[in-house]
N, C-alpha and C positions, 0 to 999 in steps of 0.2 A: 577479815575478808578472806575468801577462799582463793587459793593460788594453785598454779600448776606445779608439778614436781620437776619437770625437765629443765635442764640447763642448756640444751641445744635443741633447736626446733625439730630436728630430725628424730628426736627421741620422744616426742609428744604422742600421747594416745588420743584416740577418738574422743573419749570422755573429756580429756583436757581441752581439746580444741572445741568441743561443744560448749564447755564452760566459757572459754574465751570468746567464742562467737556470741553467746548470750550477753556477756559483759560489753562487748563491742556494740551490740545492738542498742543497749541503753546509753552508751557513750555517744553514739551517733545521734540518737534522739535528742540529746542535750546540746547539739551543735548550735542551734539558734541562741541559746544562752551564752555560749562562749563567744559567738560573733557579737552579741550585744555588749559583752564585756570588752572586747577588742575595740568596738566603736567608742564606748565610753572612755577608754584609755586615750583615744585621739584628742580628747579635750585637754590633755596635758602633754602634748607632743611638740613638734617643731614650732618655734616661735617666729616672729617677724611679720607675719600676716596680721591683718586687722581682725581676723576671725580665727578661731581654733580649727584644727583639722576636722574635729567633730562638727562644728558649725558649718564648715565648708561642705562636708558630706551631707548634712541635713538640708542645706540650701540646694545642693545639686538634686537631691531626691525630691524636695519640694517643687523645684522647677520642673523636673521630669513629670511629676504627678499633675501639676497644673497645666502642663503641655498636653495632657491626655495620654501619656505613655502607659503601657501595660505594666503589670507587677514585675515582670522580668527586668524591664528597663529601670523602674523606680528603685528596686532593690539593688541593681547594679550601680546606679548612681549613689546609693547610700553606702555601699561597701567598696567603691572603686579605689579608695586610698587606704584601705585597711592594712595594706602591706607597708605603709610608710615607716612604722617603727622597726620592723624586723628586716626589711629589704629596701632601704632607702634608694639604692641604685637600680633596683628592678621591681619596684612596688607594683607596677602594672601586672607583671607576670604572676606575682604571688596572689594578688586579688583575683585574677582570672582563674588561677588554679582552684581557689576557694569556691567560686561560683559555677565553674564548668560542669559539675555533675547535675546541676539543678535548673539551668536556664538554656535557652536556645543558643546555638553555636554563634549566631550573629552577635548576640549580646556579649558572649564570652570574648569574641574577637575584638569588639570595641573596647572592652575593659583591658584586654591584653595590649592593645595598641595605643591606648590613650596617652601614654607617656611620650611616645614618638610624635603623635599628633599635636600634643600641647606645645611642643617646641616651636610650632608655627607662630605662637604668640610672644615668645620671649627669646628664642634662639639667637636672633640677631644681636641681642644685648650681651650675650655670653660667648660669642664665637662659635655657636652651634649652628647647624644647618636648619633654618626655619622651614625649609622645604623637604625635610627628611621623609615626611609622610608621603611625598609624591612617589616614592619607590613602591608604594602599595596602591597606587591609583587604579590599577586594573582589578583589584579585589572587589568581589561583589558586595562587600559590606563597607567599602570605603565611605560612602555617603552617610551611612548610619553612624560610623565613628566620628566623622566630621561634625554631624549634627549633635552627637553626644557631647563633644568637646565644646563646640560653639555655644550651644543653647544652655547646657546644664553645668559643665565642669568649669570652664574658664570664667564664666560669669558669676560664680558663686563665692565671692570674697567680700561681699557687701554686708557690713555690720548692721545696716538699717533694713535689710530685706526681711519681710515678714515670713519667717521660717517656721515650719511645723516642728514640734518637739519629737524627740526620738520615740516616745511612747506612741505617737501617731502611726509610725511605720512598723511597730512590733508585730501586729497581726499579719501584715503583708510579708515581713521577713520570716516569720514562723511558717507561713504557708509555703513560700518558695523553698526554704531550707528543710521543710518537712516532706517534700516530694521524694519519691523513690529516686535514688541516684541513677543517673545515666538512662533514664526512661527514654527510649527512642522516640516516643510520641512528643517529647519535649525537646530533648537535646539534638534530635535529628540524626543520630548515628546508628 
């Protein structure tokens, strides 16, 4: 494999940065495959639930799709817990960072905030504020996040729910993560 010669970024040449840029282009194009790998790894994650984190994610995406959600929402439901393994204390932020360049800001915000919104369902059992989400009531996307959590996320722990397989979502995932990053027509920035 071809490599650059510099040991400090400031010493790199245009030719070296052109090489790195081309390599990065290919690496970015393979992002959907890495996301699929991270999703598959959720099948062997946190225990205690009646379904694996992968099955939970697939159920959430299946529910979103059956609810008529567009591809941004379905893929967000699929990857919303992708940060569980590496960021268990802030998995929502990690997942939001992953999808942010490719989906509408509303969808990113819902994924970012879903951890806080989910406390509504269990916070009272653990001494956490079940109404912590109320601090965001004035946000224009509050209702969207509330719907995301109520209809797709918190409801997706049912081992008997007829859930689509990961392969069903692969074309949609490839489409969303194959978009140009930070396209203003999509992300709204």
